N, C-alpha and C positions, 0 to 999 in steps of 0.2 A: 504494500500500500504506500502511495506517495502522498506526503503532506507538505504543502508549501505555505509557509506562514505569511500573512498579509504584511505589507510594508506601508508606510505612510508617505514616502517621498517618491516622486516621479523619476524614472531613469529609462533611457532608450536601450539599456542593456537588456537582452532578452530574458535572462534569469530574473532580473529585478521586475520586469513587466509581469511575468507570470506570477511572481510572489505577490506583487501589489494587487493584482486583480482578484484572485480567488484561490481557495483551497480545493484542489481536485482530489477526490477520494473515490476509489472503486476497488473491487475485489482483486483485479488483476493489474492494478496500476493504471497509468494514463498513456500507455504506449500502443494505442490501437492503430496509430499511423495517421498521417496527415489527411485531414478532411473527414475522418470518422465515417459513420455509415452513410450510404448513398440515398436511401429512401426516407423522405420526410414523413413523420407520423401525422395522424389526423388531428392531434391536439398538442398544444404547447402550454407550458406554465411560464409566465413571466416571473423571473426572480430578481427583485429590485435590491436596493442597497440596504441589506440587513442580513444577519446570519441565516442561511437556509440549509437545511438538511433534507435533501430530496432523494435519499437512497431508497425510499419506499416506492418510487415511481417505476411502473412497468415501461421499460424503454420501447416496447412494441406499440404502446398506446400513446405515450406522451414524450415530447422533447422538452428541452429547457431553453428559453431565451433569457439570458442573464445580462443584467446591466454591467458592462465591462468598464465604461468610463462615461463621464459627463464633461463636455467641452463648453466653456463659457466664453462668449465673445462680447467684448465691451469696448466700443470704439476701435482703437488700434491694438488693444490688448487682447491676448488669448491665454486662457489658463485651463488646466486639465485636472480633474479629480478622478483618479483611478479607483476601481472597486477596492474597498478596504475590508469588507466583511467576508467571512468564509462561505464558500458554496460547496456542498457535498452532493455528488451525483452518482447514479449507478453506472455500471459498466455498459458501454455501447449506446449510451443515450445520445440523441441527436442534439448538438449544442449550437445555438445561435448567439454570437457576441453582439450585444446591443450598444450602440453609441447614442447617448442623449445629447442634443445640442440646445443650448439656451443662449439667447441674445438679450442685450440691454438695448431697448429701442431708443433711438435718438431723433428728436423732432427735426424734420427737414433733411435727413441724411440716411444713408445705408447703415444698418446695424452691424454689418461686417463687410470686409473688403476682399479683393481678389487675392492678395497675399495670404490673408487668413484662410481663404478657401483652400489654397494649396497645402497649408499646414494641416487643416482638418482632414483632407484626403489622406495625407501620410499617417495621421494618427488612427484613422479608421482602418487603413491597410495593416497597421501594426497589430490590430486585434487578431489577425489570422495566425500570429505567432503563439497564441495561447493554445494549450493542449486540446486537440480533438475538435476544434471549431470547424463546423461544416458549412456555415453561412454567416453573413453579417446583416445587421439590421440598423437602420437609422431612425431615430425618434426625434423629430423636429417639427414643432407647430409653427411653421413658417407663415408670416403674415404676407399680404399681397406684395409689398415692396421687396420682400426677401426671396420670392419664388424664382425669379430669373437666375439669381446666383445659386439657389438651391438646385435647380435643374442642372446647372453646370457642375455643381459639386457631385451630384449623383452620377452624372455621366462620366466624370473623371474617376470616381471610385470604381465604377464598373470596368473601366479600361485597365485598372490596376489589379483586379481580382482574376484569379484563374477561372477558366470557363466552367469548371465543376463546382465552383463556390457560389452559392445562392446569394442574392442581394434583394432584400425586402425593405419596405419602409412602413411606418405607421401613418395613418391618414385620418385627419378629422373627417367626420361623417359628411360634412358639407362639401368637402372636396370631391366626394364620390357621387353626389346627386345633381348638383347644378353648377359645378366649377370644374371645367375640364383642363385646368392647367397641367395636370399630370399626364395628359395624353402623349403616348409615344415614349415615355421614360423607359430606359433600359434596365428594368427591374423585373423580378419574378412575380411580385405581387405587392399591392398596397393594402394594408390591413385596416378596414374601417373600424374606428374606435366607437363602439356603440355604448359608451358610458361616459358620464360627466360631460354630456353634450351641450349643456347650457341652453341658450335660446333656440338652438336648432333641434332640440330633442323632439318636440311635437311634430315638426315638419318631417323629420327623418322617419320617425316611427309610423306616422300616418301613411307615408308612401310604402313602407315595408309591410304594414298590415294589409294593404291593398295588393300585395304581391307584385308591386312594381320594383324591378331590380335596379341596382345602382347604374347610373348613366355611364360611369367610367368603367370600362372592361377590366382594368387592373384591380378593381375593388371586388371582382366577382369570384375570388378564389378562397376567401376567408372572412371570418368575423373576429373582432376583438371585443371581449366581454369582461365585465367585472362580476365576480362570483356572487356578490351580495346585492347586485342591482338587477332585479328581474325586468325583462322586457317581453311583452306579449306579442310576438310575431312568429310567423312560420318561416323557419330557416330553410334555405335552399339546400338540397341534398348534394353531397359530394364536396362540401367545403370544409376547410380547415378552421379550427377554433383556437384562438389565443386567449388565455384566461389570466386576468390580473386579480391579485389578492392584496387588499390593503394591509393585511397582516401576514405573518410568517405562515407558510404552507404546513398543513398537517395531513397525515394519511387519511383522516376522516373527511377531508374536503373532496377526495377523488370520486367516491361512489356517486355523488350527485352529478359530477361532470361526465361520468361514463354512461349515464342513462340515455 
């Protein structure tokens, strides 16, 4: 069994990155080889910044999308907070390394720059050096003024990733129904976030209750749900589910998700 202790300081040294991000624990160690298993399961658990022991997960049914880092963009400044909390996962689980991007909005100007975009691309590419990562995911609630650069960032990230590495993003539900700015993005899927939707909630749920599908094709592969926030809609068959839990995951949470 391999146990890597979390560190609090950032370093581009690979061993330091691995140690800073998470503790990888499984029965046979973390040496499954680059890219991990090839087939994505139909369900994923998001593991955010807190200690998580997910060794109870059946890797045939669920993968783990873990927060690997948060990147903060503020004017000309860029800072990175790597995962500091341990993550324990079963052998052969499908792992997605998630990068969260947050910006400080500045009136009358861009909240991030071209040079910052290039640095962010490199930081996201670095998450592939973590043990057994099979895909990467970007979580960024880009406002309208940020979407042009966000498109460029996503395109640049895709060119840096091997062809067998998946690239997904989270998507505000409104992006999927009447805002086609994602059209043609070189990603595998955009995951509609059907929780904490704010003022868009009633509009989105009304459309889905009437079995009207998302306008954006990239949003038609999966759903993002919060386990404590019930929504009364008929889900389309054959789609993947990403589950967010505001608290640490317990084995008792899974039976409800597997129904």
